C-alpha positions, 0 to 999 in steps of 0.5 A, a space after each residue: 484202882 482209881 483214875 484222874 477226872 480228865 481220864 474218866 472224862 476221856 472214857 465217858 466221851 468214848 461212850 458217847 457222853 457229852 463232857 466239857 471241851 478241855 485237856 490236861 496240862 502238866 505245866 503252866 505253858 501248857 495250861 495257857 496254850 490250852 486256854 488259848 485253844 478254847 477261847 474265852 473263860 476257862 476253868 482250871 481243875 486240880 487233878 488229885 484223887 480226892 473230892 473237896 477240891 473246890 473248897 481247898 482252892 484247887 478250882 480256879 476260873 481264868 478269863 483268858 490264856 494269860 490268867 490261865 498261865 498265872 493261875 496254873 503257876 500257882 497250882 501246879 506243885 501245891 499241896 491241897 488238903 481236903 477232907 478226903 486227903 487227910 492232913 498230909 494233903 495231896 501234891 498237885 502235878 496236873 491240871 484239867 483245863 476246860 471251857 466254862 459252861 452257862 449251867 441252869 441246873 446241877 444233878 448227881 448220878 452214881 453207879 456203885 456195888 450195893 453189897 446188901 442187894 448183891 447187884 449194882 445200883 444207880 443212884 440219882 439226886 436232884 441236888 447235884 454238886 454237893 457231897 451226896 453223903 451229907 444229902 443222904 444223911 440229912 434228906 435220905 428221901 432225896 436220893 433215888 436208888 434203882 437196882 441194876 440186874 446183872 443179867 438184864 442191865 438197867 431196864 428203860 422203865 427204870 431209866 424213866 423213873 429216874 428222870 421223873 424222879 429228878 423232876 425232868 420234863 419233855 425231851 430231857 426225859 429221853 436224854 436222861 434215859 439214854 445217858 443213864 442207860 449208857 452209864 449202866 452199860 459202862 459200868 459193867 463193860 469196864 468192870 468199874 466199882 464206881 461211876 460218879 457224875 457229880 454234877 451232871 449239868 443241864 446247860 442253859 439255853 441248849 439244854 444239854 446234859 453235860 458231865 461237868 465232873 466225873 470220878 471212876 474206880 475199878 475192880 483191881 481183880 478185873 484189871 487183866 481184862 482192861 490193860 488200856 485202863 490199867 495203864 491209867 494208874 497214877 502211883 504218885 496218888 497212892 501210899 508208897 507202901 501200898 504201891 510197893 506191896 502191889 509190886 510184890 503181889 501183896 494185899 496191903 492197906 495202911 491204917 492208923 494204929 501202931 501194931 503192924 500185922 502180917 497174916 495169910 488170908 483176908 479172913 485171918 487178917 480180919 480176925 487179927 485186927 478185930 482181936 488186937 482192938 479187942 485187947 486195946 490196941 490198934 492195927 497199923 495195917 492189913 497185910 495179906 501175904 496170900 496162901 502161897 507166898 514165897 520167902 521173898 514175898 514174906 521178906 518183902 511184907 516185913 520190910 513194908 511193915 517196918 518202913 511205917 514209922 508208926 509201927 512199934 511192934 509186929 504181930 505175924 499170924 500165920 496159918 500155913 496150908 499151902 504156905 509152909 510155916 517153915 518157909 515163912 520163918 525163913 523169909 521173916 529171919 532173912 528180912 530181919 537181917 536185911 532190914 536190921 529192924 529194932 521193933 519186937 516181933 510176936 509170932 503165932 504159927 499154925 499148920 504145915 511144918 509148924 514145929 520146924 518154922 519155930 525152930 527156925 525162929 528160935 535158932 536165929 536169935 532175933 527179937 522175937 516172941 512166940 505165941 501159941 494162941 491168937 488171944 495170947 499173941 494179941 496181948 503180947 504185941 499190944 503190950 509191946 507196942 505200948 497200947 493205943 
């Protein structure tokens, strides 16, 4: 799960990290009122779950409250298209109104899980405010990485090493050590999957360290421990089909192909997508109904699959252990009858009550082809979908 920038800054502020003064606005009038409260020049920042907002026109500077209200009128309701939104873009529904700061220097800080190391890492770069992926590709030595031991946390000598790698001196070293230590502690305490401060700025004059922008993502499996964070979810920023899937406790991710995939188990899902690619097709999604899905969940999964206009054929690939195959078959039949789907189905079944499951499908007289092996199933569904 991801949250908006203004929400991430609220969390940072709670942990003692310095962020610009400001608040969220849902209307032009609120934007003007907040600008008046702050006084002087303010920055209006579109709140969407995507980077590249500035280049897309989603960040504006206003000199007073009146200009802030006029600019907010232009931004709220606008669709921003950035490299991270895709061509469909994201609609702006809220703005962050913040004080404008006099910036002397920009730095990048980030924390995420390094699966190769099996632990979180803290990343720092003296070139903040830029796409860190581009910097890492062009100048890999510019990115300094420190592993964070899950038991010991980020140790002081590592924090000092980061400060020195960023070229900081004097009391800025101590401030940076304190800040990165706080971020490492925050990452663990809130079960984050990503914390990114880009840029972290050194302000002119006072030389303060301020998180000018912030991004956070969270481990969905740990949200039960953090109801206050779970409540920050903005479903308007998510794919509607993924939102519906989560409501039925289904794991669904939309992809770019035309073959819908319903499977049980993440490993089988990956193998299914691989074999579809292998025979010349392209999966339209990753949909895992889980090991103990009920007929109602299977029906919901099928409705989600055929709601995607890109799907031209559906492959249902099930190995029933806890999930009984006949139960799944009943769910598929019920879903087809409810939805009235016209797309062809290819079904490959193995496991508990498999023969009964096949009988249920054949007697239902729906548009379904049975396959005994995964390769055969993949070839059939790709042919029905018309290839890539």
